[in-house]
Structures are given as structure tokens and as C-alpha cells.
PyMOL Python script that loads the backbone (N, CA, C, O; Angstrom):
from pymol import cmd

cmd.read_pdbstr("""\
ATOM      1  N   UNK A   1       0.610  -1.115  -0.176  1.00  0.00           N
ATOM      2  CA  UNK A   1       0.022  -0.053   0.153  1.00  0.00           C
ATOM      3  C   UNK A   1       0.730   1.229   0.079  1.00  0.00           C
ATOM      4  O   UNK A   1       1.391   1.420   1.100  1.00  0.00           O
ATOM      5  N   UNK A   2       0.819   2.213  -0.823  1.00  0.00           N
ATOM      6  CA  UNK A   2       1.126   3.459  -0.475  1.00  0.00           C
ATOM      7  C   UNK A   2       0.290   4.515  -0.350  1.00  0.00           C
ATOM      8  O   UNK A   2      -0.819   4.713  -0.847  1.00  0.00           O
ATOM      9  N   UNK A   3       1.169   5.374   0.602  1.00  0.00           N
ATOM     10  CA  UNK A   3       0.452   6.716   1.065  1.00  0.00           C
ATOM     11  C   UNK A   3       0.491   7.488   0.435  1.00  0.00           C
ATOM     12  O   UNK A   3       1.645   7.714   0.072  1.00  0.00           O
ATOM     13  N   UNK A   4      -0.339   8.225  -0.031  1.00  0.00           N
ATOM     14  CA  UNK A   4      -0.409   9.811  -0.452  1.00  0.00           C
ATOM     15  C   UNK A   4      -0.928  10.704  -0.194  1.00  0.00           C
ATOM     16  O   UNK A   4      -1.908  10.370   0.472  1.00  0.00           O
ATOM     17  N   UNK A   5      -0.875  12.068  -0.349  1.00  0.00           N
ATOM     18  CA  UNK A   5      -1.376  13.370   0.474  1.00  0.00           C
ATOM     19  C   UNK A   5      -1.761  14.545  -0.632  1.00  0.00           C
ATOM     20  O   UNK A   5      -1.117  15.023  -1.565  1.00  0.00           O
ATOM     21  N   UNK A   6      -3.112  14.805  -0.112  1.00  0.00           N
ATOM     22  CA  UNK A   6      -3.627  15.399  -0.620  1.00  0.00           C
ATOM     23  C   UNK A   6      -3.212  17.072  -0.395  1.00  0.00           C
ATOM     24  O   UNK A   6      -2.877  17.568   0.680  1.00  0.00           O
ATOM     25  N   UNK A   7      -3.342  17.840  -1.807  1.00  0.00           N
ATOM     26  CA  UNK A   7      -2.749  19.167  -1.771  1.00  0.00           C
ATOM     27  C   UNK A   7      -3.559  20.216  -1.329  1.00  0.00           C
ATOM     28  O   UNK A   7      -4.669  19.874  -0.920  1.00  0.00           O
ATOM     29  N   UNK A   8      -3.293  21.379  -1.307  1.00  0.00           N
ATOM     30  CA  UNK A   8      -4.327  22.220  -0.622  1.00  0.00           C
ATOM     31  C   UNK A   8      -5.336  22.398  -1.993  1.00  0.00           C
ATOM     32  O   UNK A   8      -6.457  22.722  -1.601  1.00  0.00           O
ATOM     33  N   UNK A   9      -5.289  22.311  -3.139  1.00  0.00           N
ATOM     34  CA  UNK A   9      -6.534  22.437  -4.149  1.00  0.00           C
ATOM     35  C   UNK A   9      -7.334  20.975  -4.283  1.00  0.00           C
ATOM     36  O   UNK A   9      -8.258  20.790  -5.075  1.00  0.00           O
ATOM     37  N   UNK A  10      -6.670  19.716  -3.124  1.00  0.00           N
ATOM     38  CA  UNK A  10      -7.452  18.890  -3.193  1.00  0.00           C
ATOM     39  C   UNK A  10      -7.178  17.787  -4.141  1.00  0.00           C
ATOM     40  O   UNK A  10      -7.898  16.838  -4.451  1.00  0.00           O
ATOM     41  N   UNK A  11      -5.881  18.134  -4.575  1.00  0.00           N
ATOM     42  CA  UNK A  11      -5.197  16.966  -5.422  1.00  0.00           C
ATOM     43  C   UNK A  11      -4.301  15.832  -5.149  1.00  0.00           C
ATOM     44  O   UNK A  11      -3.366  15.923  -4.353  1.00  0.00           O
ATOM     45  N   UNK A  12      -4.549  14.889  -5.729  1.00  0.00           N
ATOM     46  CA  UNK A  12      -4.083  13.578  -5.120  1.00  0.00           C
ATOM     47  C   UNK A  12      -3.266  13.161  -6.101  1.00  0.00           C
ATOM     48  O   UNK A  12      -3.848  13.311  -7.176  1.00  0.00           O
ATOM     49  N   UNK A  13      -1.955  12.608  -6.269  1.00  0.00           N
ATOM     50  CA  UNK A  13      -1.008  11.992  -7.419  1.00  0.00           C
ATOM     51  C   UNK A  13      -1.280  10.630  -7.028  1.00  0.00           C
ATOM     52  O   UNK A  13      -1.430  10.153  -5.903  1.00  0.00           O
ATOM     53  N   UNK A  14      -1.321  10.041  -8.284  1.00  0.00           N
ATOM     54  CA  UNK A  14      -1.495   8.595  -8.308  1.00  0.00           C
ATOM     55  C   UNK A  14      -0.056   8.092  -8.529  1.00  0.00           C
ATOM     56  O   UNK A  14       0.564   8.503  -9.510  1.00  0.00           O
ATOM     57  N   UNK A  15       0.533   7.184  -7.629  1.00  0.00           N
ATOM     58  CA  UNK A  15       2.015   6.750  -7.829  1.00  0.00           C
ATOM     59  C   UNK A  15       2.194   6.372  -9.479  1.00  0.00           C
ATOM     60  O   UNK A  15       1.381   5.874 -10.258  1.00  0.00           O
ATOM     61  N   UNK A  16       3.410   6.758  -9.657  1.00  0.00           N
ATOM     62  CA  UNK A  16       4.002   6.578 -11.086  1.00  0.00           C
ATOM     63  C   UNK A  16       3.811   5.034 -11.769  1.00  0.00           C
ATOM     64  O   UNK A  16       3.428   4.818 -12.919  1.00  0.00           O
ATOM     65  N   UNK A  17       4.104   4.231 -10.963  1.00  0.00           N
ATOM     66  CA  UNK A  17       4.008   2.474 -10.856  1.00  0.00           C
ATOM     67  C   UNK A  17       2.485   2.376 -11.398  1.00  0.00           C
ATOM     68  O   UNK A  17       2.171   1.963 -12.514  1.00  0.00           O
ATOM     69  N   UNK A  18       1.787   2.736 -10.606  1.00  0.00           N
ATOM     70  CA  UNK A  18       0.427   2.600 -10.896  1.00  0.00           C
ATOM     71  C   UNK A  18      -0.122   3.179 -12.200  1.00  0.00           C
ATOM     72  O   UNK A  18      -0.982   2.586 -12.851  1.00  0.00           O
ATOM     73  N   UNK A  19       0.407   4.366 -12.566  1.00  0.00           N
ATOM     74  CA  UNK A  19      -0.203   5.430 -13.774  1.00  0.00           C
ATOM     75  C   UNK A  19       0.614   4.398 -14.888  1.00  0.00           C
ATOM     76  O   UNK A  19      -0.097   3.974 -15.799  1.00  0.00           O
ATOM     77  N   UNK A  20       1.986   3.985 -14.880  1.00  0.00           N
ATOM     78  CA  UNK A  20       2.265   3.326 -15.856  1.00  0.00           C
ATOM     79  C   UNK A  20       1.758   2.245 -16.014  1.00  0.00           C
ATOM     80  O   UNK A  20       1.430   2.094 -17.191  1.00  0.00           O
ATOM     81  N   UNK A  21       1.494   1.273 -15.290  1.00  0.00           N
ATOM     82  CA  UNK A  21       0.957  -0.072 -15.250  1.00  0.00           C
ATOM     83  C   UNK A  21      -0.687   0.097 -16.101  1.00  0.00           C
ATOM     84  O   UNK A  21      -1.093  -0.791 -16.850  1.00  0.00           O
ATOM     85  N   UNK A  22      -1.193   0.906 -15.925  1.00  0.00           N
ATOM     86  CA  UNK A  22      -2.381   1.193 -16.283  1.00  0.00           C
ATOM     87  C   UNK A  22      -2.654   2.157 -17.345  1.00  0.00           C
ATOM     88  O   UNK A  22      -3.790   2.541 -17.624  1.00  0.00           O
ATOM     89  N   UNK A  23      -1.621   2.525 -17.911  1.00  0.00           N
ATOM     90  CA  UNK A  23      -1.225   3.568 -19.023  1.00  0.00           C
ATOM     91  C   UNK A  23      -2.255   4.958 -18.789  1.00  0.00           C
ATOM     92  O   UNK A  23      -2.894   5.506 -19.686  1.00  0.00           O
ATOM     93  N   UNK A  24      -2.230   5.320 -17.482  1.00  0.00           N
ATOM     94  CA  UNK A  24      -2.890   6.738 -17.181  1.00  0.00           C
ATOM     95  C   UNK A  24      -2.188   7.935 -17.590  1.00  0.00           C
ATOM     96  O   UNK A  24      -1.136   8.328 -17.085  1.00  0.00           O
ATOM     97  N   UNK A  25      -2.686   8.376 -18.331  1.00  0.00           N
ATOM     98  CA  UNK A  25      -1.603  10.064 -18.227  1.00  0.00           C
ATOM     99  C   UNK A  25      -2.363  11.149 -17.975  1.00  0.00           C
ATOM    100  O   UNK A  25      -3.451  11.140 -17.400  1.00  0.00           O
ATOM    101  N   UNK A  26      -1.687  12.251 -18.485  1.00  0.00           N
ATOM    102  CA  UNK A  26      -2.207  13.649 -18.451  1.00  0.00           C
ATOM    103  C   UNK A  26      -3.617  13.658 -19.318  1.00  0.00           C
ATOM    104  O   UNK A  26      -3.797  13.311 -20.485  1.00  0.00           O
ATOM    105  N   UNK A  27      -4.532  14.161 -18.371  1.00  0.00           N
ATOM    106  CA  UNK A  27      -5.804  14.169 -18.748  1.00  0.00           C
ATOM    107  C   UNK A  27      -6.745  12.851 -18.836  1.00  0.00           C
ATOM    108  O   UNK A  27      -7.713  12.682 -19.578  1.00  0.00           O
ATOM    109  N   UNK A  28      -6.338  12.193 -18.126  1.00  0.00           N
ATOM    110  CA  UNK A  28      -6.950  10.993 -17.978  1.00  0.00           C
ATOM    111  C   UNK A  28      -8.300  10.929 -17.256  1.00  0.00           C
ATOM    112  O   UNK A  28      -8.134  11.322 -16.101  1.00  0.00           O
ATOM    113  N   UNK A  29      -9.159  10.698 -17.415  1.00  0.00           N
ATOM    114  CA  UNK A  29     -10.812  11.084 -16.526  1.00  0.00           C
ATOM    115  C   UNK A  29     -10.896   9.637 -15.826  1.00  0.00           C
ATOM    116  O   UNK A  29     -10.581   8.545 -16.300  1.00  0.00           O
ATOM    117  N   UNK A  30     -11.430   9.962 -14.524  1.00  0.00           N
ATOM    118  CA  UNK A  30     -12.001   9.064 -13.721  1.00  0.00           C
ATOM    119  C   UNK A  30     -13.498   9.420 -12.827  1.00  0.00           C
ATOM    120  O   UNK A  30     -13.841  10.490 -12.323  1.00  0.00           O
ATOM    121  N   UNK A  31     -14.041   8.418 -12.846  1.00  0.00           N
ATOM    122  CA  UNK A  31     -15.395   8.356 -11.852  1.00  0.00           C
ATOM    123  C   UNK A  31     -15.117   8.156 -10.134  1.00  0.00           C
ATOM    124  O   UNK A  31     -14.708   7.067  -9.731  1.00  0.00           O
ATOM    125  N   UNK A  32     -15.323   9.073  -9.359  1.00  0.00           N
ATOM    126  CA  UNK A  32     -15.001   8.925  -8.026  1.00  0.00           C
ATOM    127  C   UNK A  32     -16.295   8.411  -7.311  1.00  0.00           C
ATOM    128  O   UNK A  32     -17.356   8.978  -7.575  1.00  0.00           O
ATOM    129  N   UNK A  33     -16.276   7.517  -6.545  1.00  0.00           N
ATOM    130  CA  UNK A  33     -17.526   6.911  -5.576  1.00  0.00           C
ATOM    131  C   UNK A  33     -17.192   6.984  -4.055  1.00  0.00           C
ATOM    132  O   UNK A  33     -16.016   7.086  -3.704  1.00  0.00           O
ATOM    133  N   UNK A  34     -17.938   6.946  -3.387  1.00  0.00           N
ATOM    134  CA  UNK A  34     -17.393   6.510  -1.946  1.00  0.00           C
ATOM    135  C   UNK A  34     -18.643   5.466  -1.938  1.00  0.00           C
ATOM    136  O   UNK A  34     -19.770   5.554  -2.424  1.00  0.00           O
ATOM    137  N   UNK A  35     -18.008   4.465  -1.211  1.00  0.00           N
ATOM    138  CA  UNK A  35     -18.669   2.842  -0.702  1.00  0.00           C
ATOM    139  C   UNK A  35     -19.134   3.576   0.498  1.00  0.00           C
ATOM    140  O   UNK A  35     -18.858   4.686   0.955  1.00  0.00           O
ATOM    141  N   UNK A  36     -20.217   2.263   1.006  1.00  0.00           N
ATOM    142  CA  UNK A  36     -20.856   2.578   2.287  1.00  0.00           C
ATOM    143  C   UNK A  36     -20.186   2.383   3.330  1.00  0.00           C
ATOM    144  O   UNK A  36     -20.734   2.610   4.409  1.00  0.00           O
ATOM    145  N   UNK A  37     -18.895   1.934   3.295  1.00  0.00           N
ATOM    146  CA  UNK A  37     -17.685   1.922   4.241  1.00  0.00           C
ATOM    147  C   UNK A  37     -16.470   2.803   4.406  1.00  0.00           C
ATOM    148  O   UNK A  37     -15.505   2.740   5.168  1.00  0.00           O
ATOM    149  N   UNK A  38     -16.951   3.957   3.099  1.00  0.00           N
ATOM    150  CA  UNK A  38     -16.288   5.200   3.601  1.00  0.00           C
ATOM    151  C   UNK A  38     -15.249   5.127   2.488  1.00  0.00           C
ATOM    152  O   UNK A  38     -14.653   6.172   2.229  1.00  0.00           O
ATOM    153  N   UNK A  39     -14.903   3.827   1.670  1.00  0.00           N
ATOM    154  CA  UNK A  39     -13.674   3.702   1.177  1.00  0.00           C
ATOM    155  C   UNK A  39     -13.811   4.751  -0.639  1.00  0.00           C
ATOM    156  O   UNK A  39     -14.945   4.804  -1.113  1.00  0.00           O
ATOM    157  N   UNK A  40     -12.987   5.254  -1.209  1.00  0.00           N
ATOM    158  CA  UNK A  40     -13.096   6.146  -2.121  1.00  0.00           C
ATOM    159  C   UNK A  40     -12.580   5.139  -3.450  1.00  0.00           C
ATOM    160  O   UNK A  40     -11.565   4.455  -3.315  1.00  0.00           O
ATOM    161  N   UNK A  41     -13.240   5.121  -4.517  1.00  0.00           N
ATOM    162  CA  UNK A  41     -13.159   4.350  -5.387  1.00  0.00           C
ATOM    163  C   UNK A  41     -12.960   5.289  -6.758  1.00  0.00           C
ATOM    164  O   UNK A  41     -13.733   6.205  -7.040  1.00  0.00           O
ATOM    165  N   UNK A  42     -12.021   4.985  -7.409  1.00  0.00           N
ATOM    166  CA  UNK A  42     -11.277   5.749  -8.390  1.00  0.00           C
ATOM    167  C   UNK A  42     -11.728   4.538  -9.709  1.00  0.00           C
ATOM    168  O   UNK A  42     -11.203   3.426  -9.759  1.00  0.00           O
ATOM    169  N   UNK A  43     -12.477   4.879 -10.421  1.00  0.00           N
ATOM    170  CA  UNK A  43     -12.545   4.178 -11.980  1.00  0.00           C
ATOM    171  C   UNK A  43     -12.548   4.870 -13.233  1.00  0.00           C
ATOM    172  O   UNK A  43     -13.360   5.689 -13.667  1.00  0.00           O
ATOM    173  N   UNK A  44     -11.241   4.286 -13.871  1.00  0.00           N
ATOM    174  CA  UNK A  44     -10.903   5.234 -15.491  1.00  0.00           C
ATOM    175  C   UNK A  44     -11.961   5.037 -16.004  1.00  0.00           C
ATOM    176  O   UNK A  44     -12.605   3.991 -15.909  1.00  0.00           O
ATOM    177  N   UNK A  45     -12.322   6.169 -16.708  1.00  0.00           N
ATOM    178  CA  UNK A  45     -13.518   6.632 -17.676  1.00  0.00           C
ATOM    179  C   UNK A  45     -12.498   6.503 -19.240  1.00  0.00           C
ATOM    180  O   UNK A  45     -11.333   6.873 -19.381  1.00  0.00           O
ATOM    181  N   UNK A  46     -13.374   5.880 -20.230  1.00  0.00           N
ATOM    182  CA  UNK A  46     -12.069   5.748 -21.306  1.00  0.00           C
ATOM    183  C   UNK A  46     -13.489   6.899 -22.068  1.00  0.00           C
ATOM    184  O   UNK A  46     -14.699   7.001 -21.861  1.00  0.00           O
ATOM    185  N   UNK A  47     -12.563   7.540 -22.929  1.00  0.00           N
ATOM    186  CA  UNK A  47     -13.313   8.494 -23.609  1.00  0.00           C
ATOM    187  C   UNK A  47     -13.797   8.031 -25.023  1.00  0.00           C
ATOM    188  O   UNK A  47     -13.063   7.382 -25.768  1.00  0.00           O
ATOM    189  N   UNK A  48     -15.037   8.389 -25.341  1.00  0.00           N
ATOM    190  CA  UNK A  48     -15.660   7.697 -26.274  1.00  0.00           C
ATOM    191  C   UNK A  48     -15.187   8.281 -27.419  1.00  0.00           C
ATOM    192  O   UNK A  48     -15.124   9.510 -27.444  1.00  0.00           O
ATOM    193  N   UNK A  49     -14.815   7.593 -28.448  1.00  0.00           N
ATOM    194  CA  UNK A  49     -14.281   7.978 -29.761  1.00  0.00           C
ATOM    195  C   UNK A  49     -15.314   8.458 -30.804  1.00  0.00           C
ATOM    196  O   UNK A  49     -16.399   7.934 -31.055  1.00  0.00           O
ATOM    197  N   UNK A  50     -14.721   9.642 -31.405  1.00  0.00           N
ATOM    198  CA  UNK A  50     -15.479  10.240 -32.404  1.00  0.00           C
ATOM    199  C   UNK A  50     -16.370   9.597 -33.464  1.00  0.00           C
ATOM    200  O   UNK A  50     -15.617   8.890 -34.134  1.00  0.00           O
ATOM    201  N   UNK A  51     -17.402   9.520 -33.854  1.00  0.00           N
ATOM    202  CA  UNK A  51     -18.107   8.917 -34.690  1.00  0.00           C
ATOM    203  C   UNK A  51     -17.263   9.378 -36.028  1.00  0.00           C
ATOM    204  O   UNK A  51     -17.011  10.576 -36.152  1.00  0.00           O
ATOM    205  N   UNK A  52     -16.816   8.422 -37.052  1.00  0.00           N
ATOM    206  CA  UNK A  52     -16.333   9.315 -38.377  1.00  0.00           C
ATOM    207  C   UNK A  52     -17.886   8.837 -39.290  1.00  0.00           C
ATOM    208  O   UNK A  52     -18.858   8.221 -38.851  1.00  0.00           O
ATOM    209  N   UNK A  53     -17.638   9.408 -40.723  1.00  0.00           N
ATOM    210  CA  UNK A  53     -18.385   9.347 -41.467  1.00  0.00           C
ATOM    211  C   UNK A  53     -18.834   7.563 -41.892  1.00  0.00           C
ATOM    212  O   UNK A  53     -19.876   7.229 -42.455  1.00  0.00           O
ATOM    213  N   UNK A  54     -18.057   6.914 -41.571  1.00  0.00           N
ATOM    214  CA  UNK A  54     -18.304   5.590 -42.118  1.00  0.00           C
ATOM    215  C   UNK A  54     -19.606   5.163 -41.026  1.00  0.00           C
ATOM    216  O   UNK A  54     -20.732   4.730 -41.275  1.00  0.00           O
ATOM    217  N   UNK A  55     -18.940   5.479 -39.737  1.00  0.00           N
ATOM    218  CA  UNK A  55     -19.893   5.204 -38.736  1.00  0.00           C
ATOM    219  C   UNK A  55     -21.450   5.545 -38.749  1.00  0.00           C
ATOM    220  O   UNK A  55     -22.355   4.798 -38.379  1.00  0.00           O
ATOM    221  N   UNK A  56     -21.570   6.908 -39.285  1.00  0.00           N
ATOM    222  CA  UNK A  56     -22.575   7.283 -39.455  1.00  0.00           C
ATOM    223  C   UNK A  56     -23.724   6.678 -40.561  1.00  0.00           C
ATOM    224  O   UNK A  56     -24.941   6.578 -40.401  1.00  0.00           O
ATOM    225  N   UNK A  57     -22.859   6.296 -41.787  1.00  0.00           N
ATOM    226  CA  UNK A  57     -23.601   6.050 -42.481  1.00  0.00           C
ATOM    227  C   UNK A  57     -24.106   4.394 -42.416  1.00  0.00           C
ATOM    228  O   UNK A  57     -24.958   3.814 -43.090  1.00  0.00           O
ATOM    229  N   UNK A  58     -23.333   3.959 -41.465  1.00  0.00           N
ATOM    230  CA  UNK A  58     -23.571   2.087 -41.458  1.00  0.00           C
ATOM    231  C   UNK A  58     -24.674   2.251 -40.173  1.00  0.00           C
ATOM    232  O   UNK A  58     -25.276   1.218 -39.879  1.00  0.00           O
ATOM    233  N   UNK A  59     -24.950   3.346 -39.470  1.00  0.00           N
ATOM    234  CA  UNK A  59     -26.155   3.435 -38.641  1.00  0.00           C
ATOM    235  C   UNK A  59     -27.750   3.863 -39.486  1.00  0.00           C
ATOM    236  O   UNK A  59     -28.881   3.726 -39.019  1.00  0.00           O
ATOM    237  N   UNK A  60     -27.411   4.334 -40.665  1.00  0.00           N
ATOM    238  CA  UNK A  60     -28.415   4.550 -41.661  1.00  0.00           C
ATOM    239  C   UNK A  60     -28.828   3.412 -42.480  1.00  0.00           C
ATOM    240  O   UNK A  60     -29.820   3.488 -43.205  1.00  0.00           O
ATOM    241  N   UNK A  61     -28.066   2.299 -42.390  1.00  0.00           N
ATOM    242  CA  UNK A  61     -28.294   0.965 -43.509  1.00  0.00           C
ATOM    243  C   UNK A  61     -29.680   0.415 -42.701  1.00  0.00           C
ATOM    244  O   UNK A  61     -29.841   0.229 -41.495  1.00  0.00           O
ATOM    245  N   UNK A  62     -30.714   0.207 -43.950  1.00  0.00           N
ATOM    246  CA  UNK A  62     -31.850  -0.298 -43.835  1.00  0.00           C
ATOM    247  C   UNK A  62     -32.894   0.866 -43.609  1.00  0.00           C
ATOM    248  O   UNK A  62     -34.066   0.543 -43.418  1.00  0.00           O
ATOM    249  N   UNK A  63     -32.561   2.125 -43.618  1.00  0.00           N
ATOM    250  CA  UNK A  63     -33.630   2.938 -43.144  1.00  0.00           C
ATOM    251  C   UNK A  63     -34.155   3.365 -44.650  1.00  0.00           C
ATOM    252  O   UNK A  63     -33.685   3.151 -45.768  1.00  0.00           O
ATOM    253  N   UNK A  64     -35.202   3.984 -44.244  1.00  0.00           N
ATOM    254  CA  UNK A  64     -35.956   4.534 -45.579  1.00  0.00           C
ATOM    255  C   UNK A  64     -35.531   6.093 -45.517  1.00  0.00           C
ATOM    256  O   UNK A  64     -35.072   6.549 -44.469  1.00  0.00           O
ATOM    257  N   UNK A  65     -35.697   6.899 -46.667  1.00  0.00           N
ATOM    258  CA  UNK A  65     -35.397   8.498 -46.845  1.00  0.00           C
ATOM    259  C   UNK A  65     -35.932   9.264 -45.577  1.00  0.00           C
ATOM    260  O   UNK A  65     -35.173  10.067 -45.034  1.00  0.00           O
ATOM    261  N   UNK A  66     -36.952   9.099 -45.174  1.00  0.00           N
ATOM    262  CA  UNK A  66     -37.710  10.041 -44.496  1.00  0.00           C
ATOM    263  C   UNK A  66     -37.299   9.901 -43.051  1.00  0.00           C
ATOM    264  O   UNK A  66     -37.466  10.873 -42.314  1.00  0.00           O
ATOM    265  N   UNK A  67     -36.678   8.570 -42.481  1.00  0.00           N
ATOM    266  CA  UNK A  67     -35.937   8.159 -41.327  1.00  0.00           C
ATOM    267  C   UNK A  67     -34.550   9.001 -41.420  1.00  0.00           C
ATOM    268  O   UNK A  67     -34.091   9.734 -40.544  1.00  0.00           O
ATOM    269  N   UNK A  68     -33.930   8.683 -42.847  1.00  0.00           N
ATOM    270  CA  UNK A  68     -32.330   8.825 -42.617  1.00  0.00           C
ATOM    271  C   UNK A  68     -32.505  10.747 -42.452  1.00  0.00           C
ATOM    272  O   UNK A  68     -31.646  11.349 -41.808  1.00  0.00           O
ATOM    273  N   UNK A  69     -33.571  11.448 -43.043  1.00  0.00           N
ATOM    274  CA  UNK A  69     -33.590  12.840 -42.850  1.00  0.00           C
ATOM    275  C   UNK A  69     -33.392  13.277 -41.340  1.00  0.00           C
ATOM    276  O   UNK A  69     -32.635  14.156 -40.928  1.00  0.00           O
ATOM    277  N   UNK A  70     -34.504  12.218 -40.386  1.00  0.00           N
ATOM    278  CA  UNK A  70     -34.719  12.289 -39.210  1.00  0.00           C
ATOM    279  C   UNK A  70     -33.309  12.235 -38.578  1.00  0.00           C
ATOM    280  O   UNK A  70     -32.976  13.092 -37.760  1.00  0.00           O
ATOM    281  N   UNK A  71     -32.340  11.074 -39.010  1.00  0.00           N
ATOM    282  CA  UNK A  71     -31.177  11.020 -38.248  1.00  0.00           C
ATOM    283  C   UNK A  71     -29.990  11.781 -38.748  1.00  0.00           C
ATOM    284  O   UNK A  71     -28.982  11.707 -38.045  1.00  0.00           O
ATOM    285  N   UNK A  72     -29.938  12.465 -39.788  1.00  0.00           N
ATOM    286  CA  UNK A  72     -28.916  13.440 -39.948  1.00  0.00           C
ATOM    287  C   UNK A  72     -28.795  14.934 -39.544  1.00  0.00           C
ATOM    288  O   UNK A  72     -29.692  15.713 -39.865  1.00  0.00           O
ATOM    289  N   UNK A  73     -27.957  15.257 -39.008  1.00  0.00           N
ATOM    290  CA  UNK A  73     -27.725  16.720 -38.548  1.00  0.00           C
ATOM    291  C   UNK A  73     -28.196  17.644 -39.587  1.00  0.00           C
ATOM    292  O   UNK A  73     -27.991  17.345 -40.763  1.00  0.00           O
ATOM    293  N   UNK A  74     -28.771  18.674 -39.304  1.00  0.00           N
ATOM    294  CA  UNK A  74     -28.879  19.524 -40.083  1.00  0.00           C
ATOM    295  C   UNK A  74     -27.746  20.340 -41.006  1.00  0.00           C
ATOM    296  O   UNK A  74     -26.680  20.454 -40.400  1.00  0.00           O
ATOM    297  N   UNK A  75     -27.748  20.772 -41.981  1.00  0.00           N
ATOM    298  CA  UNK A  75     -26.557  21.328 -42.889  1.00  0.00           C
ATOM    299  C   UNK A  75     -26.360  22.857 -42.101  1.00  0.00           C
ATOM    300  O   UNK A  75     -27.140  23.535 -41.432  1.00  0.00           O
ATOM    301  N   UNK A  76     -25.371  22.992 -42.389  1.00  0.00           N
ATOM    302  CA  UNK A  76     -24.842  24.298 -41.685  1.00  0.00           C
ATOM    303  C   UNK A  76     -24.627  25.498 -42.748  1.00  0.00           C
ATOM    304  O   UNK A  76     -24.216  26.594 -42.368  1.00  0.00           O
TER     305      UNK A  76
END
""", "prot")
cmd.dss("prot")
cmd.show_as("cartoon", "prot")
cmd.util.cbc("prot")
cmd.orient("prot")
């Protein structure tokens, strides 16, 4: 077990060996929750990748023209 300290700003540093082992880097996002026993749990959140044109077209497969217009974003 490694002991870490909180800064005045409420920041806690995740030890380097844990960051390296899990691939955490600057900007990694975490969900924080408290258990009934008072323990804090950090869970990494993976960023959802942006949809590309092919993903959007595949979602339209099998739709009729009126449905396609409903699902497509408006032109700017």
C-alpha cells in the first residue's frame, strides 16, 4: 500500500508505477464514488471515440429516406 497526500487544491497524485501499469496519462478521466464503508473508489473512464462518416452511414443502413433525414444532422 502506498500513502499519498492531498494538496491544498484537493489534488492527489497517483503513484507513477500505478499510472504506468494502467496507462494513465495527463488528462485521464476518473469517476469517483464513496462506498458504504467510506472507501473512495476511482474508476477510469475511457473517452468515447468520435464517430466518423463510415460509422454514421452504417447506422443509416436499412432506413427509408424520411428516417434518414430524421437521423442526419442539419446542414450548416
